[in-house]
N, CA, C and O atoms as a Tripos MOL2 file, in Angstrom:
@<TRIPOS>MOLECULE
protein
  296   295    74     0     0
PROTEIN
NO_CHARGES

@<TRIPOS>ATOM
      1 N           0.8510   -1.1840    0.0000 N.3       1 UNK1
      2 CA          0.0000    0.0000    0.0000 C.3       1 UNK1
      3 C           0.8940    1.2450    0.0000 C.2       1 UNK1
      4 O           1.8210    1.3510    0.8030 O.2       1 UNK1
      5 N           0.6150    2.1570   -0.8820 N.am      2 UNK2
      6 CA          1.3920    3.3840   -0.9730 C.3       2 UNK2
      7 C           1.0160    4.3390    0.1600 C.2       2 UNK2
      8 O          -0.1620    4.5430    0.4540 O.2       2 UNK2
      9 N           2.0330    4.9130    0.7860 N.am      3 UNK3
     10 CA          1.8250    5.8540    1.8850 C.3       3 UNK3
     11 C           1.3710    7.1960    1.3340 C.2       3 UNK3
     12 O           1.9140    7.6920    0.3480 O.2       3 UNK3
     13 N           0.3780    7.7700    1.9770 N.am      4 UNK4
     14 CA         -0.1280    9.0850    1.5900 C.3       4 UNK4
     15 C           0.8940   10.1470    1.9670 C.2       4 UNK4
     16 O           1.5090   10.0780    3.0320 O.2       4 UNK4
     17 N           1.0730   11.1250    1.0950 N.am      5 UNK5
     18 CA          1.9920   12.2210    1.3580 C.3       5 UNK5
     19 C           1.2440   13.3210    2.1060 C.2       5 UNK5
     20 O           0.6490   14.2130    1.5020 O.2       5 UNK5
     21 N           1.2880   13.2370    3.4170 N.am      6 UNK6
     22 CA          0.5800   14.1880    4.2710 C.3       6 UNK6
     23 C           1.5890   14.8170    5.2280 C.2       6 UNK6
     24 O           2.3520   14.1150    5.8920 O.2       6 UNK6
     25 N           1.5840   16.1390    5.2900 N.am      7 UNK7
     26 CA          2.4050   16.8610    6.2750 C.3       7 UNK7
     27 C           1.4350   17.4170    7.3030 C.2       7 UNK7
     28 O           0.9320   18.5310    7.1570 O.2       7 UNK7
     29 N           1.1780   16.6370    8.3420 N.am      8 UNK8
     30 CA          0.1280   16.9680    9.3020 C.3       8 UNK8
     31 C           0.3930   18.2820   10.0300 C.2       8 UNK8
     32 O          -0.5530   18.9880   10.3800 O.2       8 UNK8
     33 N           1.6440   18.6180   10.2610 N.am      9 UNK9
     34 CA          1.9520   19.8870   10.9300 C.3       9 UNK9
     35 C           1.4760   21.0810   10.1320 C.2       9 UNK9
     36 O           0.9280   22.0330   10.6880 O.2       9 UNK9
     37 N           1.6900   21.0290    8.8130 N.am     10 UNK10
     38 CA          1.1960   22.1130    7.9490 C.3      10 UNK10
     39 C          -0.3170   22.1950    7.9750 C.2      10 UNK10
     40 O          -0.8880   23.2860    7.9740 O.2      10 UNK10
     41 N          -0.9620   21.0450    7.9970 N.am     11 UNK11
     42 CA         -2.4270   21.0180    8.0150 C.3      11 UNK11
     43 C          -2.9540   21.6040    9.3180 C.2      11 UNK11
     44 O          -3.9100   22.3790    9.3080 O.2      11 UNK11
     45 N          -2.3460   21.2450   10.4220 N.am     12 UNK12
     46 CA         -2.7550   21.7840   11.7250 C.3      12 UNK12
     47 C          -2.5980   23.3020   11.7380 C.2      12 UNK12
     48 O          -3.4930   24.0240   12.1780 O.2      12 UNK12
     49 N          -1.4590   23.7760   11.2560 N.am     13 UNK13
     50 CA         -1.2100   25.2240   11.1990 C.3      13 UNK13
     51 C          -2.2600   25.9240   10.3470 C.2      13 UNK13
     52 O          -2.7760   26.9720   10.7330 O.2      13 UNK13
     53 N          -2.5750   25.3530    9.1960 N.am     14 UNK14
     54 CA         -3.5530   25.9370    8.2830 C.3      14 UNK14
     55 C          -4.9490   25.9820    8.9070 C.2      14 UNK14
     56 O          -5.6490   26.9890    8.7970 O.2      14 UNK14
     57 N          -5.3460   24.9010    9.5560 N.am     15 UNK15
     58 CA         -6.6660   24.8650   10.1990 C.3      15 UNK15
     59 C          -6.7410   25.8880   11.3290 C.2      15 UNK15
     60 O          -7.7600   26.5580   11.4960 O.2      15 UNK15
     61 N          -5.6700   26.0080   12.0980 N.am     16 UNK16
     62 CA         -5.6490   27.0190   13.1530 C.3      16 UNK16
     63 C          -5.8340   28.4170   12.5680 C.2      16 UNK16
     64 O          -6.5900   29.2250   13.1090 O.2      16 UNK16
     65 N          -5.1520   28.6980   11.4740 N.am     17 UNK17
     66 CA         -5.2780   30.0050   10.8230 C.3      17 UNK17
     67 C          -6.7050   30.2210   10.3250 C.2      17 UNK17
     68 O          -7.2740   31.2960   10.5170 O.2      17 UNK17
     69 N          -7.2800   29.2100    9.6920 N.am     18 UNK18
     70 CA         -8.6380   29.3220    9.1510 C.3      18 UNK18
     71 C          -9.6570   29.5580   10.2570 C.2      18 UNK18
     72 O         -10.6260   30.2920   10.0640 O.2      18 UNK18
     73 N          -9.4460   28.9470   11.4030 N.am     19 UNK19
     74 CA        -10.3910   29.0670   12.5150 C.3      19 UNK19
     75 C         -10.0640   30.2430   13.4320 C.2      19 UNK19
     76 O         -10.8050   30.5170   14.3760 O.2      19 UNK19
     77 N          -8.9790   30.9270   13.1650 N.am     20 UNK20
     78 CA         -8.5970   32.0750   13.9820 C.3      20 UNK20
     79 C          -8.1180   31.6980   15.3740 C.2      20 UNK20
     80 O          -8.2840   32.4680   16.3200 O.2      20 UNK20
     81 N          -7.5250   30.5160   15.5030 N.am     21 UNK21
     82 CA         -7.0150   30.0620   16.8000 C.3      21 UNK21
     83 C          -5.5500   30.4810   16.9070 C.2      21 UNK21
     84 O          -4.7240   30.1000   16.0780 O.2      21 UNK21
     85 N          -5.2450   31.2500   17.9130 N.am     22 UNK22
     86 CA         -3.8680   31.7230   18.0840 C.3      22 UNK22
     87 C          -2.9860   30.5990   18.6360 C.2      22 UNK22
     88 O          -3.4730   29.6260   19.2110 O.2      22 UNK22
     89 N          -1.7110   30.7620   18.4490 N.am     23 UNK23
     90 CA         -0.7470   29.7920   18.9700 C.3      23 UNK23
     91 C          -0.8200   29.7580   20.4920 C.2      23 UNK23
     92 O          -0.7180   28.6900   21.0950 O.2      23 UNK23
     93 N          -0.9940   30.9020   21.1060 N.am     24 UNK24
     94 CA         -1.0990   30.9790   22.5640 C.3      24 UNK24
     95 C          -2.3340   30.2330   23.0610 C.2      24 UNK24
     96 O          -2.2520   29.4840   24.0340 O.2      24 UNK24
     97 N          -3.4760   30.4290   22.4030 N.am     25 UNK25
     98 CA         -4.7040   29.7310   22.8070 C.3      25 UNK25
     99 C          -4.5700   28.2240   22.6250 C.2      25 UNK25
    100 O          -4.9630   27.4510   23.4980 O.2      25 UNK25
    101 N          -4.0110   27.8070   21.4840 N.am     26 UNK26
    102 CA         -3.8260   26.3850   21.2310 C.3      26 UNK26
    103 C          -2.8890   25.7780   22.2830 C.2      26 UNK26
    104 O          -3.1740   24.7140   22.8320 O.2      26 UNK26
    105 N          -1.7820   26.4520   22.5560 N.am     27 UNK27
    106 CA         -0.8170   25.9520   23.5390 C.3      27 UNK27
    107 C          -1.4680   25.8000   24.9100 C.2      27 UNK27
    108 O          -1.2040   24.8320   25.6230 O.2      27 UNK27
    109 N          -2.3050   26.7410   25.2700 N.am     28 UNK28
    110 CA         -2.9940   26.6770   26.5540 C.3      28 UNK28
    111 C          -3.9160   25.4570   26.6200 C.2      28 UNK28
    112 O          -3.9380   24.7450   27.6240 O.2      28 UNK28
    113 N          -4.6710   25.2210   25.5560 N.am     29 UNK29
    114 CA         -5.6070   24.0910   25.5210 C.3      29 UNK29
    115 C          -4.8780   22.7500   25.4050 C.2      29 UNK29
    116 O          -5.3710   21.7310   25.8890 O.2      29 UNK29
    117 N          -3.7250   22.7500   24.7740 N.am     30 UNK30
    118 CA         -2.9330   21.5270   24.5910 C.3      30 UNK30
    119 C          -2.0160   21.2670   25.7970 C.2      30 UNK30
    120 O          -1.3960   20.2090   25.9070 O.2      30 UNK30
    121 N          -1.9460   22.2520   26.6930 N.am     31 UNK31
    122 CA         -1.1100   22.1860   27.8970 C.3      31 UNK31
    123 C           0.3740   22.0440   27.5420 C.2      31 UNK31
    124 O           1.0800   21.1580   28.0240 O.2      31 UNK31
    125 N           0.8060   22.9610   26.6780 N.am     32 UNK32
    126 CA          2.2240   23.0070   26.3050 C.3      32 UNK32
    127 C           2.6150   24.4640   26.1200 C.2      32 UNK32
    128 O           1.7900   25.3580   26.3070 O.2      32 UNK32
    129 N           3.8580   24.7070   25.7590 N.am     33 UNK33
    130 CA          4.2840   26.0780   25.5070 C.3      33 UNK33
    131 C           4.2630   26.3670   23.9960 C.2      33 UNK33
    132 O           4.1050   25.4600   23.1800 O.2      33 UNK33
    133 N           4.4220   27.6190   23.6560 N.am     34 UNK34
    134 CA          4.3710   28.0350   22.2510 C.3      34 UNK34
    135 C           5.4580   27.3520   21.4130 C.2      34 UNK34
    136 O           5.2340   27.0290   20.2470 O.2      34 UNK34
    137 N           6.6190   27.1370   22.0040 N.am     35 UNK35
    138 CA          7.7140   26.4830   21.2900 C.3      35 UNK35
    139 C           7.2970   25.0880   20.8300 C.2      35 UNK35
    140 O           7.6420   24.6670   19.7270 O.2      35 UNK35
    141 N           6.5600   24.3790   21.6710 N.am     36 UNK36
    142 CA          6.1090   23.0340   21.2990 C.3      36 UNK36
    143 C           5.0900   23.1000   20.1430 C.2      36 UNK36
    144 O           5.0600   22.2100   19.2930 O.2      36 UNK36
    145 N           4.2860   24.1210   20.1170 N.am     37 UNK37
    146 CA          3.3260   24.2730   19.0090 C.3      37 UNK37
    147 C           4.0870   24.4360   17.6940 C.2      37 UNK37
    148 O           3.7170   23.8300   16.6890 O.2      37 UNK37
    149 N           5.1270   25.2340   17.6910 N.am     38 UNK38
    150 CA          5.9410   25.3830   16.4780 C.3      38 UNK38
    151 C           6.6000   24.0560   16.1010 C.2      38 UNK38
    152 O           6.7680   23.7630   14.9170 O.2      38 UNK38
    153 N           6.9670   23.2630   17.0870 N.am     39 UNK39
    154 CA          7.5150   21.9280   16.8400 C.3      39 UNK39
    155 C           6.4610   21.0490   16.1530 C.2      39 UNK39
    156 O           6.7800   20.3200   15.2140 O.2      39 UNK39
    157 N           5.2250   21.1150   16.6130 N.am     40 UNK40
    158 CA          4.1320   20.3490   15.9930 C.3      40 UNK40
    159 C           3.9880   20.7380   14.5270 C.2      40 UNK40
    160 O           3.8110   19.8670   13.6750 O.2      40 UNK40
    161 N           4.0600   22.0290   14.2180 N.am     41 UNK41
    162 CA          3.9240   22.5030   12.8350 C.3      41 UNK41
    163 C           4.9700   21.8960   11.9060 C.2      41 UNK41
    164 O           4.7220   21.7570   10.7080 O.2      41 UNK41
    165 N           6.1280   21.5360   12.4350 N.am     42 UNK42
    166 CA          7.2150   20.9890   11.6160 C.3      42 UNK42
    167 C           7.0770   19.4880   11.3600 C.2      42 UNK42
    168 O           7.7890   18.9320   10.5230 O.2      42 UNK42
    169 N           6.1670   18.8340   12.0760 N.am     43 UNK43
    170 CA          6.0600   17.3790   12.0120 C.3      43 UNK43
    171 C           5.2740   16.8910   10.8000 C.2      43 UNK43
    172 O           4.1800   17.3760   10.5150 O.2      43 UNK43
    173 N           5.8540   15.9180   10.0900 N.am     44 UNK44
    174 CA          5.1480   15.2500    8.9870 C.3      44 UNK44
    175 C           4.2160   14.1760    9.5390 C.2      44 UNK44
    176 O           3.1630   13.9000    8.9640 O.2      44 UNK44
    177 N           4.6070   13.5800   10.6480 N.am     45 UNK45
    178 CA          3.8450   12.5040   11.2800 C.3      45 UNK45
    179 C           3.5520   12.8790   12.7250 C.2      45 UNK45
    180 O           4.2080   13.7370   13.3150 O.2      45 UNK45
    181 N           2.5450   12.2060   13.2740 N.am     46 UNK46
    182 CA          2.1640   12.4950   14.6590 C.3      46 UNK46
    183 C           1.5650   11.2320   15.2680 C.2      46 UNK46
    184 O           0.9080   10.4540   14.5760 O.2      46 UNK46
    185 N           1.7900   11.0350   16.5440 N.am     47 UNK47
    186 CA          1.1820    9.9050   17.2370 C.3      47 UNK47
    187 C          -0.3360   10.0700   17.2340 C.2      47 UNK47
    188 O          -0.8490   11.1850   17.3290 O.2      47 UNK47
    189 N          -1.0440    8.9530   17.1240 N.am     48 UNK48
    190 CA         -2.5080    8.9910   17.0540 C.3      48 UNK48
    191 C          -3.1200    9.6180   18.3050 C.2      48 UNK48
    192 O          -4.1190   10.3300   18.2090 O.2      48 UNK48
    193 N          -2.5340    9.3620   19.4770 N.am     49 UNK49
    194 CA         -3.0940    9.9560   20.7060 C.3      49 UNK49
    195 C          -2.9960   11.4770   20.6710 C.2      49 UNK49
    196 O          -3.8860   12.1730   21.1610 O.2      49 UNK49
    197 N          -1.9160   11.9890   20.0910 N.am     50 UNK50
    198 CA         -1.7700   13.4360   19.9580 C.3      50 UNK50
    199 C          -2.7170   13.9780   18.8900 C.2      50 UNK50
    200 O          -3.2790   15.0620   19.0430 O.2      50 UNK50
    201 N          -2.8900   13.2260   17.8180 N.am     51 UNK51
    202 CA         -3.8120   13.6250   16.7570 C.3      51 UNK51
    203 C          -5.2280   13.7670   17.3110 C.2      51 UNK51
    204 O          -5.9350   14.7180   16.9760 O.2      51 UNK51
    205 N          -5.6380   12.8340   18.1480 N.am     52 UNK52
    206 CA         -6.9770   12.8750   18.7440 C.3      52 UNK52
    207 C          -7.1240   14.0860   19.6570 C.2      52 UNK52
    208 O          -8.1550   14.7580   19.6340 O.2      52 UNK52
    209 N          -6.1020   14.3680   20.4590 N.am     53 UNK53
    210 CA         -6.1420   15.5590   21.3320 C.3      53 UNK53
    211 C          -6.2940   16.8310   20.5010 C.2      53 UNK53
    212 O          -7.0860   17.7120   20.8370 O.2      53 UNK53
    213 N          -5.5320   16.9170   19.4190 N.am     54 UNK54
    214 CA         -5.5620   18.1060   18.5690 C.3      54 UNK54
    215 C          -6.9000   18.2170   17.8530 C.2      54 UNK54
    216 O          -7.4310   19.3170   17.6970 O.2      54 UNK54
    217 N          -7.4520   17.0830   17.4150 N.am     55 UNK55
    218 CA         -8.7750   17.1020   16.7750 C.3      55 UNK55
    219 C          -9.8240   17.7000   17.7110 C.2      55 UNK55
    220 O         -10.6730   18.4780   17.2760 O.2      55 UNK55
    221 N          -9.7680   17.3440   18.9730 N.am     56 UNK56
    222 CA        -10.7360   17.8740   19.9420 C.3      56 UNK56
    223 C         -10.5660   19.3840   20.1190 C.2      56 UNK56
    224 O         -11.5500   20.1180   20.2070 O.2      56 UNK56
    225 N          -9.3330   19.8360   20.1710 N.am     57 UNK57
    226 CA         -9.0730   21.2710   20.3470 C.3      57 UNK57
    227 C          -9.5380   22.0520   19.1240 C.2      57 UNK57
    228 O         -10.1520   23.1100   19.2560 O.2      57 UNK57
    229 N          -9.2440   21.5290   17.9290 N.am     58 UNK58
    230 CA         -9.5790   22.2380   16.6900 C.3      58 UNK58
    231 C         -10.9910   21.9420   16.1990 C.2      58 UNK58
    232 O         -11.4740   22.5780   15.2630 O.2      58 UNK58
    233 N         -11.6530   20.9720   16.8350 N.am     59 UNK59
    234 CA        -12.9970   20.5520   16.4300 C.3      59 UNK59
    235 C         -13.0290   20.2220   14.9360 C.2      59 UNK59
    236 O         -13.8050   20.7940   14.1700 O.2      59 UNK59
    237 N         -12.1630   19.2860   14.5470 N.am     60 UNK60
    238 CA        -12.0970   18.8660   13.1510 C.3      60 UNK60
    239 C         -11.6000   17.4260   13.0640 C.2      60 UNK60
    240 O         -11.1170   16.8650   14.0480 O.2      60 UNK60
    241 N         -11.7230   16.8400   11.8890 N.am     61 UNK61
    242 CA        -11.3080   15.4620   11.6430 C.3      61 UNK61
    243 C          -9.9950   15.4650   10.8700 C.2      61 UNK61
    244 O          -9.9890   15.5840    9.6450 O.2      61 UNK61
    245 N          -8.8960   15.3340   11.5820 N.am     62 UNK62
    246 CA         -7.5810   15.3380   10.9380 C.3      62 UNK62
    247 C          -7.2480   13.9990   10.2950 C.2      62 UNK62
    248 O          -6.4520   13.9390    9.3580 O.2      62 UNK62
    249 N          -7.8460   12.9380   10.7880 N.am     63 UNK63
    250 CA         -7.5780   11.6180   10.2370 C.3      63 UNK63
    251 C          -7.9820   11.5260    8.7680 C.2      63 UNK63
    252 O          -7.4080   10.7410    8.0130 O.2      63 UNK63
    253 N          -8.9600   12.3210    8.3650 N.am     64 UNK64
    254 CA         -9.4090   12.3120    6.9690 C.3      64 UNK64
    255 C          -8.2710   12.6210    5.9960 C.2      64 UNK64
    256 O          -8.2780   12.1430    4.8620 O.2      64 UNK64
    257 N          -7.3070   13.4090    6.4300 N.am     65 UNK65
    258 CA         -6.1990   13.7690    5.5570 C.3      65 UNK65
    259 C          -5.3160   12.5610    5.2520 C.2      65 UNK65
    260 O          -4.7280   12.4780    4.1730 O.2      65 UNK65
    261 N          -5.2220   11.6350    6.1880 N.am     66 UNK66
    262 CA         -4.4750   10.4070    5.9420 C.3      66 UNK66
    263 C          -5.2910    9.4390    5.0860 C.2      66 UNK66
    264 O          -4.7550    8.7940    4.1850 O.2      66 UNK66
    265 N          -6.5760    9.3460    5.3710 N.am     67 UNK67
    266 CA         -7.4360    8.4040    4.6530 C.3      67 UNK67
    267 C          -7.6200    8.8270    3.1970 C.2      67 UNK67
    268 O          -7.5220    8.0040    2.2860 O.2      67 UNK67
    269 N          -7.8830   10.0910    2.9900 N.am     68 UNK68
    270 CA         -8.1630   10.5930    1.6400 C.3      68 UNK68
    271 C          -6.9280   11.0950    0.9290 C.2      68 UNK68
    272 O          -6.9830   11.4180   -0.2580 O.2      68 UNK68
    273 N          -5.8040   11.1670    1.6410 N.am     69 UNK69
    274 CA         -4.5770   11.6340    1.0260 C.3      69 UNK69
    275 C          -4.5650   13.1230    0.7480 C.2      69 UNK69
    276 O          -3.7780   13.6050   -0.0670 O.2      69 UNK69
    277 N          -5.4500   13.8610    1.4380 N.am     70 UNK70
    278 CA         -5.4910   15.3080    1.2730 C.3      70 UNK70
    279 C          -4.2450   15.9170    1.8790 C.2      70 UNK70
    280 O          -3.6580   15.3620    2.8080 O.2      70 UNK70
    281 N          -3.8460   17.0600    1.3490 N.am     71 UNK71
    282 CA         -2.7380   17.8090    1.9270 C.3      71 UNK71
    283 C          -2.9400   19.2600    1.5640 C.2      71 UNK71
    284 O          -3.8340   19.6010    0.7900 O.2      71 UNK71
    285 N          -2.1050   20.1100    2.1250 N.am     72 UNK72
    286 CA         -2.2310   21.5420    1.8740 C.3      72 UNK72
    287 C          -1.3470   21.9990    0.7240 C.2      72 UNK72
    288 O          -1.1170   23.1960    0.5510 O.2      72 UNK72
    289 N          -0.8480   21.0440   -0.0650 N.am     73 UNK73
    290 CA         -0.0590   21.4080   -1.2270 C.3      73 UNK73
    291 C           1.4290   21.3390   -1.0190 C.2      73 UNK73
    292 O           2.1850   21.5010   -1.9770 O.2      73 UNK73
    293 N           1.8770   21.1070    0.1850 N.am     74 UNK74
    294 CA          3.3120   21.0410    0.4700 C.3      74 UNK74
    295 C           3.8690   19.6960    0.0210 C.2      74 UNK74
    296 O           5.0630   19.4410    0.1730 O.2      74 UNK74
@<TRIPOS>BOND
     1     1     2 1
     2     2     3 1
     3     3     4 2
     4     3     5 am
     5     5     6 1
     6     6     7 1
     7     7     8 2
     8     7     9 am
     9     9    10 1
    10    10    11 1
    11    11    12 2
    12    11    13 am
    13    13    14 1
    14    14    15 1
    15    15    16 2
    16    15    17 am
    17    17    18 1
    18    18    19 1
    19    19    20 2
    20    19    21 am
    21    21    22 1
    22    22    23 1
    23    23    24 2
    24    23    25 am
    25    25    26 1
    26    26    27 1
    27    27    28 2
    28    27    29 am
    29    29    30 1
    30    30    31 1
    31    31    32 2
    32    31    33 am
    33    33    34 1
    34    34    35 1
    35    35    36 2
    36    35    37 am
    37    37    38 1
    38    38    39 1
    39    39    40 2
    40    39    41 am
    41    41    42 1
    42    42    43 1
    43    43    44 2
    44    43    45 am
    45    45    46 1
    46    46    47 1
    47    47    48 2
    48    47    49 am
    49    49    50 1
    50    50    51 1
    51    51    52 2
    52    51    53 am
    53    53    54 1
    54    54    55 1
    55    55    56 2
    56    55    57 am
    57    57    58 1
    58    58    59 1
    59    59    60 2
    60    59    61 am
    61    61    62 1
    62    62    63 1
    63    63    64 2
    64    63    65 am
    65    65    66 1
    66    66    67 1
    67    67    68 2
    68    67    69 am
    69    69    70 1
    70    70    71 1
    71    71    72 2
    72    71    73 am
    73    73    74 1
    74    74    75 1
    75    75    76 2
    76    75    77 am
    77    77    78 1
    78    78    79 1
    79    79    80 2
    80    79    81 am
    81    81    82 1
    82    82    83 1
    83    83    84 2
    84    83    85 am
    85    85    86 1
    86    86    87 1
    87    87    88 2
    88    87    89 am
    89    89    90 1
    90    90    91 1
    91    91    92 2
    92    91    93 am
    93    93    94 1
    94    94    95 1
    95    95    96 2
    96    95    97 am
    97    97    98 1
    98    98    99 1
    99    99   100 2
   100    99   101 am
   101   101   102 1
   102   102   103 1
   103   103   104 2
   104   103   105 am
   105   105   106 1
   106   106   107 1
   107   107   108 2
   108   107   109 am
   109   109   110 1
   110   110   111 1
   111   111   112 2
   112   111   113 am
   113   113   114 1
   114   114   115 1
   115   115   116 2
   116   115   117 am
   117   117   118 1
   118   118   119 1
   119   119   120 2
   120   119   121 am
   121   121   122 1
   122   122   123 1
   123   123   124 2
   124   123   125 am
   125   125   126 1
   126   126   127 1
   127   127   128 2
   128   127   129 am
   129   129   130 1
   130   130   131 1
   131   131   132 2
   132   131   133 am
   133   133   134 1
   134   134   135 1
   135   135   136 2
   136   135   137 am
   137   137   138 1
   138   138   139 1
   139   139   140 2
   140   139   141 am
   141   141   142 1
   142   142   143 1
   143   143   144 2
   144   143   145 am
   145   145   146 1
   146   146   147 1
   147   147   148 2
   148   147   149 am
   149   149   150 1
   150   150   151 1
   151   151   152 2
   152   151   153 am
   153   153   154 1
   154   154   155 1
   155   155   156 2
   156   155   157 am
   157   157   158 1
   158   158   159 1
   159   159   160 2
   160   159   161 am
   161   161   162 1
   162   162   163 1
   163   163   164 2
   164   163   165 am
   165   165   166 1
   166   166   167 1
   167   167   168 2
   168   167   169 am
   169   169   170 1
   170   170   171 1
   171   171   172 2
   172   171   173 am
   173   173   174 1
   174   174   175 1
   175   175   176 2
   176   175   177 am
   177   177   178 1
   178   178   179 1
   179   179   180 2
   180   179   181 am
   181   181   182 1
   182   182   183 1
   183   183   184 2
   184   183   185 am
   185   185   186 1
   186   186   187 1
   187   187   188 2
   188   187   189 am
   189   189   190 1
   190   190   191 1
   191   191   192 2
   192   191   193 am
   193   193   194 1
   194   194   195 1
   195   195   196 2
   196   195   197 am
   197   197   198 1
   198   198   199 1
   199   199   200 2
   200   199   201 am
   201   201   202 1
   202   202   203 1
   203   203   204 2
   204   203   205 am
   205   205   206 1
   206   206   207 1
   207   207   208 2
   208   207   209 am
   209   209   210 1
   210   210   211 1
   211   211   212 2
   212   211   213 am
   213   213   214 1
   214   214   215 1
   215   215   216 2
   216   215   217 am
   217   217   218 1
   218   218   219 1
   219   219   220 2
   220   219   221 am
   221   221   222 1
   222   222   223 1
   223   223   224 2
   224   223   225 am
   225   225   226 1
   226   226   227 1
   227   227   228 2
   228   227   229 am
   229   229   230 1
   230   230   231 1
   231   231   232 2
   232   231   233 am
   233   233   234 1
   234   234   235 1
   235   235   236 2
   236   235   237 am
   237   237   238 1
   238   238   239 1
   239   239   240 2
   240   239   241 am
   241   241   242 1
   242   242   243 1
   243   243   244 2
   244   243   245 am
   245   245   246 1
   246   246   247 1
   247   247   248 2
   248   247   249 am
   249   249   250 1
   250   250   251 1
   251   251   252 2
   252   251   253 am
   253   253   254 1
   254   254   255 1
   255   255   256 2
   256   255   257 am
   257   257   258 1
   258   258   259 1
   259   259   260 2
   260   259   261 am
   261   261   262 1
   262   262   263 1
   263   263   264 2
   264   263   265 am
   265   265   266 1
   266   266   267 1
   267   267   268 2
   268   267   269 am
   269   269   270 1
   270   270   271 1
   271   271   272 2
   272   271   273 am
   273   273   274 1
   274   274   275 1
   275   275   276 2
   276   275   277 am
   277   277   278 1
   278   278   279 1
   279   279   280 2
   280   279   281 am
   281   281   282 1
   282   282   283 1
   283   283   284 2
   284   283   285 am
   285   285   286 1
   286   286   287 1
   287   287   288 2
   288   287   289 am
   289   289   290 1
   290   290   291 1
   291   291   292 2
   292   291   293 am
   293   293   294 1
   294   294   295 1
   295   295   296 2
@<TRIPOS>SUBSTRUCTURE
     1 UNK1         2 RESIDUE 1 A UNK
     2 UNK2         6 RESIDUE 1 A UNK
     3 UNK3        10 RESIDUE 1 A UNK
     4 UNK4        14 RESIDUE 1 A UNK
     5 UNK5        18 RESIDUE 1 A UNK
     6 UNK6        22 RESIDUE 1 A UNK
     7 UNK7        26 RESIDUE 1 A UNK
     8 UNK8        30 RESIDUE 1 A UNK
     9 UNK9        34 RESIDUE 1 A UNK
    10 UNK10       38 RESIDUE 1 A UNK
    11 UNK11       42 RESIDUE 1 A UNK
    12 UNK12       46 RESIDUE 1 A UNK
    13 UNK13       50 RESIDUE 1 A UNK
    14 UNK14       54 RESIDUE 1 A UNK
    15 UNK15       58 RESIDUE 1 A UNK
    16 UNK16       62 RESIDUE 1 A UNK
    17 UNK17       66 RESIDUE 1 A UNK
    18 UNK18       70 RESIDUE 1 A UNK
    19 UNK19       74 RESIDUE 1 A UNK
    20 UNK20       78 RESIDUE 1 A UNK
    21 UNK21       82 RESIDUE 1 A UNK
    22 UNK22       86 RESIDUE 1 A UNK
    23 UNK23       90 RESIDUE 1 A UNK
    24 UNK24       94 RESIDUE 1 A UNK
    25 UNK25       98 RESIDUE 1 A UNK
    26 UNK26      102 RESIDUE 1 A UNK
    27 UNK27      106 RESIDUE 1 A UNK
    28 UNK28      110 RESIDUE 1 A UNK
    29 UNK29      114 RESIDUE 1 A UNK
    30 UNK30      118 RESIDUE 1 A UNK
    31 UNK31      122 RESIDUE 1 A UNK
    32 UNK32      126 RESIDUE 1 A UNK
    33 UNK33      130 RESIDUE 1 A UNK
    34 UNK34      134 RESIDUE 1 A UNK
    35 UNK35      138 RESIDUE 1 A UNK
    36 UNK36      142 RESIDUE 1 A UNK
    37 UNK37      146 RESIDUE 1 A UNK
    38 UNK38      150 RESIDUE 1 A UNK
    39 UNK39      154 RESIDUE 1 A UNK
    40 UNK40      158 RESIDUE 1 A UNK
    41 UNK41      162 RESIDUE 1 A UNK
    42 UNK42      166 RESIDUE 1 A UNK
    43 UNK43      170 RESIDUE 1 A UNK
    44 UNK44      174 RESIDUE 1 A UNK
    45 UNK45      178 RESIDUE 1 A UNK
    46 UNK46      182 RESIDUE 1 A UNK
    47 UNK47      186 RESIDUE 1 A UNK
    48 UNK48      190 RESIDUE 1 A UNK
    49 UNK49      194 RESIDUE 1 A UNK
    50 UNK50      198 RESIDUE 1 A UNK
    51 UNK51      202 RESIDUE 1 A UNK
    52 UNK52      206 RESIDUE 1 A UNK
    53 UNK53      210 RESIDUE 1 A UNK
    54 UNK54      214 RESIDUE 1 A UNK
    55 UNK55      218 RESIDUE 1 A UNK
    56 UNK56      222 RESIDUE 1 A UNK
    57 UNK57      226 RESIDUE 1 A UNK
    58 UNK58      230 RESIDUE 1 A UNK
    59 UNK59      234 RESIDUE 1 A UNK
    60 UNK60      238 RESIDUE 1 A UNK
    61 UNK61      242 RESIDUE 1 A UNK
    62 UNK62      246 RESIDUE 1 A UNK
    63 UNK63      250 RESIDUE 1 A UNK
    64 UNK64      254 RESIDUE 1 A UNK
    65 UNK65      258 RESIDUE 1 A UNK
    66 UNK66      262 RESIDUE 1 A UNK
    67 UNK67      266 RESIDUE 1 A UNK
    68 UNK68      270 RESIDUE 1 A UNK
    69 UNK69      274 RESIDUE 1 A UNK
    70 UNK70      278 RESIDUE 1 A UNK
    71 UNK71      282 RESIDUE 1 A UNK
    72 UNK72      286 RESIDUE 1 A UNK
    73 UNK73      290 RESIDUE 1 A UNK
    74 UNK74      294 RESIDUE 1 A UNK
């Protein structure tokens, strides 16, 4: 099975921008610091438990990007 080319960090960053969620607000809800949020943005892959936490914060389905092979063009 061919692996989908998904850069989840870029997708998370894009969704945050679209929803108007600041890095500070996201970091507060994720219980981390701003530096860690920037680290998340750089990640191509993410643990499923972290993906689920982020989905709840952003109120969106991030798993769809892996299933459908969607990406933000990167």
